[in-house]
Structure formats: C-alpha cells, structure tokens
C-alpha positions in Angstrom: -30.8 12.0 -9.9 -27.5 10.1 -10.3 -26.6 7.7 -7.6 -23.1 8.5 -6.2 -20.4 6.0 -6.9 -18.4 5.2 -3.8 -15.2 3.3 -3.3 -15.0 1.2 -0.1 -11.4 1.1 1.1 -10.2 -1.9 3.2 -10.9 -0.4 6.6 -14.6 -0.3 5.8 -14.7 -4.1 5.7 -12.9 -4.4 9.0 -15.0 -1.9 10.9 -18.2 -3.6 9.7 -17.4 -6.4 12.1 -15.5 -4.5 14.8 -18.4 -3.7 17.2 -16.1 -2.1 19.7 -15.0 0.7 17.4 -16.9 4.0 17.4 -17.4 4.0 13.6 -18.9 0.6 13.5 -22.5 1.9 13.5 -21.8 4.4 10.7 -20.0 1.7 8.7 -22.9 -0.8 8.9 -25.3 2.0 8.0 -23.2 2.9 4.9 -23.3 -0.7 3.8 -27.1 -0.8 4.3 -27.4 2.4 2.3 -25.4 0.7 -0.5 -27.8 -2.2 -0.5 -30.8 0.2 -0.6 -29.4 1.9 -3.7 -28.4 5.2 -2.0 -24.9 4.6 -3.3 -23.3 2.4 -6.0 -20.5 0.6 -4.2 -17.1 -0.4 -5.5 -13.9 -1.7 -4.1 -10.8 -3.2 -5.9 -8.5 -6.2 -6.0 -6.1 -4.0 -4.0 -8.7 -4.2 -1.1 -9.6 -7.9 -1.7 -5.9 -8.8 -1.7 -5.6 -7.1 1.8 -8.7 -8.9 3.0 -7.2 -12.2 1.9 -4.4 -11.7 4.4 -6.9 -11.6 7.4 -7.4 -14.6 9.7 -9.6 -17.2 7.9 -12.8 -16.7 10.1 -12.7 -12.9 9.6 -11.6 -13.1 6.0 -14.6 -15.2 4.9 -17.0 -12.8 6.6 -15.4 -9.7 5.1 -15.3 -11.2 1.6 -18.9 -12.3 1.9 -19.9 -8.6 2.2 -19.0 -8.2 -1.5 -21.9 -10.3 -2.8 -24.2 -9.5 0.1 -24.0 -5.8 -0.7 -23.5 -6.0 -4.5 -20.1 -4.4 -4.3 -18.3 -4.2 -7.7 -14.6 -5.2 -7.5 -12.4 -3.2 -9.9 -9.3 -4.9 -11.2 -5.8 -3.5 -10.4 -4.0 -2.3 -13.5 -0.7 -0.7 -14.7 -2.2 2.7 -15.0 -3.5 2.7 -11.4 -0.1 1.4 -10.2 1.7 4.2 -12.0 -0.7 6.8 -10.6 -0.2 5.4 -7.1 3.6 5.7 -7.4 3.1 9.3 -8.7 1.1 10.2 -5.5 3.9 8.8 -3.4 6.7 10.4 -5.5 5.0 13.8 -5.2 4.6 13.4 -1.4 0.8 13.1 -1.3 1.3 9.9 0.7 4.4 8.6 2.5 6.8 6.0 1.2 5.6 2.6 2.2 1.9 3.4 1.6 1.6 2.0 -1.9 -1.6 0.0 -1.0 -3.2 3.2 0.3 -2.2 5.2 -2.8 -3.5 2.4 -5.0 -7.0 2.7 -3.5 -7.1 6.4 -4.4 -5.6 5.8 -7.9 -8.1 3.0 -8.9 -11.0 5.1 -7.7 -9.8 8.2 -9.5 -9.2 6.3 -12.8 -12.7 4.8 -12.6 -14.2 8.3 -12.1 -15.8 7.4 -8.8 -17.3 10.2 -6.7 -16.1 9.4 -3.1 -13.5 7.2 -1.4 -14.9 6.1 2.0 -12.2 5.1 4.5 -11.3 5.1 8.1 -7.6 5.2 7.4 -6.8 8.5 9.0 -3.0 7.9 8.8 -2.7 8.0 5.1 -6.0 8.4 3.2 -8.5 10.6 5.1 -6.1 13.5 5.6 -6.2 17.1 4.3 -2.7 16.7 2.7 -3.6 13.6 0.9 -6.9 14.9 -0.3 -5.4 18.2 -1.5 -2.4 16.8 -3.2 -4.0 13.8 -4.9 -6.7 16.2 -6.2 -4.0 18.5 -7.6 -2.1 15.6 -9.1 -5.3 14.2 -10.7 -6.2 17.6 -12.1 -2.7 18.1 -13.6 -2.9 14.6 -15.2 -6.4 15.2 -16.6 -8.3 13.1 -14.0 -11.1 14.5 -11.7 -10.2 15.1 -8.1 -11.9 12.7 -5.8 -13.7 13.4 -2.6 -12.3 11.4 0.4 -14.5 11.0 3.5 -15.1 8.8 6.6 -18.4 7.0 6.6 -19.9 9.5 9.0 -19.4 12.2 6.5 -21.3 10.3 3.8 -24.3 8.7 5.4 -27.4 10.3 6.7 -26.5 10.1 10.4 -30.2 10.3 11.3 -30.6 6.8 9.9 -27.9 5.1 11.8 -29.7 1.9 12.9 -27.0 0.2 14.9 -26.5 2.5 17.9 -23.8 1.3 20.3 -24.9 3.0 23.4 -22.8 6.0 22.6 -22.7 8.5 19.7 -20.5 7.2 16.9 -20.3 10.7 15.5 -20.6 13.8 17.6 -21.7 16.6 15.3 -21.0 19.2 18.1 -17.3 18.7 17.5 -17.5 20.0 13.8 
C-alpha cells in the first residue's frame, strides 16, 4: 500500500506549539503519524520563509520540526509561482494571498496527495478546493485534496487530549 504524500502548510507548524488552540491535539498527532510512516511529509520554502519571520524563540522550535519529523522541503520555482498567480487570477484565492496560493501550487506540481492546513480563510475552503482542482485539471495537473488535520488523522489515536474534544464528529 502506497503511503500518502502530504503537504504541511505553515499553520501546521504554528498549531503544533499553540496548546490553547482546539486543533493542537490533532496537529501533534498528525506529526506523530508522519514520524511513524503513516504519511510522507512535505512542506516548501514558501512555508519555511514564513516560519523565518516568526519571533526567534518560536522560529527555532518550528524549524526544528523539519528534521525531527523528517519533513522534505520542496524548493519554490517559477512554475509554482506562475500557477499560484493563475489561481489568484481566476479567483480561486483572493488578491493578496499569493503565499497561500503558492502552497497549493507547489503541492500540486509535486503530485502530492493532500494539503493539510488550518488556514480556513483562503486554503481549506470549498471555493478554493473546487477552483484549484478545476484549474489543475485544465492545465494537466491532478486536483489535490485539501483538509484540516482532523480530516486526515485517525482521531481515535489522538494522544494529546486537551481536556476537551478537538474535533466533534457529531457536527459533521
């Protein structure tokens, strides 16, 4: 059985350390599942550039996750930049969200299976998922699945319970 290839968008690194956020438990579990080989994890220089802008103490911890969890960093390139601009030009993502569009583009161009993000403003949205999938198909790329971590992990294995449910399946 092939191991799914996932792209970890910048928010995933932030939520790993933000213990007060509901999705923290699911985020840590996702990273643990990457380490266990359930997923093959990727991110990009688009994400690491964003992480570099964090305060020094948080930046170092977030960047250390790359080696600790064997996350492959994909290099930004002209083709991804052009595809990201196409997404915005076609209205899949709003003007001013080039970094978010770039995450989707680099994952699409590298034929990854799933983008995992907690960016509900621009990335984990029906419009974005539908339109980027259509644009990818028209351009000869595969559509890519976009999910929050709670949609990807086995929620029965969440190890880091915060005293409340981080994902309430009754609301589905």
